[in-house]
C-alpha positions, 0 to 999 in steps of 0.5 A, spaced: 756 262 499 763 266 495 760 271 493 766 274 489 766 266 486 761 261 487 761 254 485 756 252 480 753 245 482 749 243 477 744 238 477 742 233 472 737 227 473 737 221 468 733 217 466 735 211 461 737 216 456 744 215 455 745 219 448 742 225 450 747 226 456 753 225 453 750 230 448 749 235 455 756 234 458 759 235 452 756 241 452 756 243 460 764 242 458 765 249 454 760 254 459 764 260 459 764 263 465 768 269 465 772 267 471 765 269 475 764 262 477 767 255 477 762 248 477 762 241 477 756 236 475 752 232 479 749 225 474 743 221 478 741 216 476 734 214 476 734 207 473 736 201 478 740 197 472 745 204 473 745 205 466 747 212 466 754 210 468 758 207 463 756 214 460 759 218 466 765 214 466 767 215 458 766 224 460 771 223 466 777 221 461 776 224 456 774 231 459 776 235 465 769 238 468 768 233 474 762 230 474 760 226 479 756 219 479 750 217 484 744 213 483 737 214 486 734 206 485 727 207 486 725 211 480 721 218 482 724 224 479 722 227 486 727 223 490 732 224 484 732 231 484 733 230 492 739 226 491 742 230 486 741 237 491 744 232 497 751 232 493 751 237 490 756 242 493 756 248 491 752 255 494 748 255 487 745 249 485 743 249 477 738 244 474 737 241 467 734 235 464 738 230 460 733 232 454 737 239 454 742 242 452 746 250 455 747 255 450 756 256 452 753 262 456 747 260 459 749 259 467 754 266 466 748 269 463 745 264 470 749 268 475 749 276 472 741 276 473 741 272 479 746 278 482 744 283 478 736 282 481 738 280 488 733 273 488 733 267 491 733 263 483 734 264 477 729 260 471 730 261 464 728 260 457 726 253 454 725 252 447 725 246 443 731 243 439 727 239 433 731 233 430 731 231 423 723 228 421 720 231 426 712 232 424 711 239 420 705 239 425 708 239 431 713 244 430 707 249 427 702 247 433 707 252 437 706 245 442 712 244 444 713 252 445 713 255 452 711 261 455 718 267 455 718 274 460 722 279 461 728 279 464 727 280 471 720 280 471 718 275 478 715 269 478 709 265 479 710 258 482 706 256 476 711 258 470 715 254 474 720 247 472 727 244 474 729 244 466 733 251 467 733 255 474 740 257 478 738 256 487 742 258 492 744 253 496 740 255 502 734 255 500 734 248 501 736 250 507 730 248 511 728 240 512 722 241 509 724 245 503 725 239 499 721 235 493 715 232 495 715 224 493 708 224 492 708 228 485 714 224 483 711 220 478 706 223 476 708 230 475 709 236 480 714 237 485 718 241 481 712 246 481 709 244 488 717 245 491 717 252 488 710 255 490 712 252 498 720 257 499 715 263 494 710 262 501 716 263 505 718 269 501 723 267 496 724 271 491 725 269 484 726 271 477 726 270 470 733 271 464 731 271 458 738 270 455 739 264 459 737 259 454 737 251 453 734 247 449 730 241 450 730 235 445 724 233 441 724 226 441 721 220 437 716 219 442 713 227 443 712 226 434 705 224 435 698 227 438 696 222 443 702 224 447 699 232 447 694 229 448 695 225 455 701 229 458 693 236 458 689 230 461 695 229 466 697 236 468 690 239 467 687 234 472 692 234 477 691 242 476 685 243 477 685 238 483 691 242 487 686 248 485 681 246 489 684 243 496 688 250 496 680 253 496 680 256 488 675 261 487 670 261 483 674 265 478 679 259 476 673 255 476 668 260 471 674 260 467 676 252 466 668 251 464 669 257 459 675 255 456 673 248 455 666 250 451 670 254 448 674 250 445 671 244 444 666 248 440 673 251 435 675 243 434 670 243 428 673 249 426 680 248 427 680 241 422 678 247 417 685 250 418 689 244 418 692 239 423 696 244 428 690 248 428 686 241 429 690 238 436 693 244 438 686 245 439 684 239 442 690 239 446 687 246 451 679 242 450 683 236 453 687 240 458 681 245 460 676 238 460 680 234 465 681 241 471 675 240 472 675 232 472 681 234 478 677 240 482 671 236 482 675 230 485 676 226 479 684 226 476 687 221 471 693 220 473 699 217 470 706 215 470 709 221 467 710 221 459 715 228 458 
């Protein structure tokens, strides 16, 4: 990798979100580089019918940003991510989701943080972007908001994801440093990847200035969406913690949290729909965690 002026390959895995992909590519073309790096994009279509191909072809005609198009026909986000890594040519690899779009200085902030902290990768915040018509309770519940950290914070695997990350290519050098297809349908292959490479000594830090925005689509405007997601994530997390030999402390915390949130639901109802649904979601997550820990995992296809 050219340390002075590295090339960043921005990897985008997409599935039947053509309008959002079009917006993402347009925003990506406007990245400010300050002469410190070059970049291109790799789009991996996880749709065997190649629904994103025309979007990429039209973009290539009108923009100077180089975009490569590839297809992973088997619907599995882990396989799509692995295909993107395989096709990326840069010494640095960034990931951003197809329902997101970046701030104009996204990559510049990521690169500067990577250099400043001597890390193997950098993660940044994903903030919700609410489309017109989004119900008030979705916004006020803050269910779409994620954790923030101070810039330079060393990350734990539980706080990682591929929605906004920059990684040195060398992290992927060992053949087993890939996203596990076993988690590609139910979710969690990104967290498992980071856990693996962190165990090998790779360090990832946070950059709070490197912002991307995630569109909260209409299919996320229902309580059932957040409850289903909580059950899936809780069950998978509980099962994984048992597999890793979790201490009794994790189990005790999950049990206490499930009791507290379940008991609080009637009182939260009196405070408004946003409080009630958030309480239900928290309760569902911890109950599912306990279920997963004891071997009963409700797994469904990814819906987020």
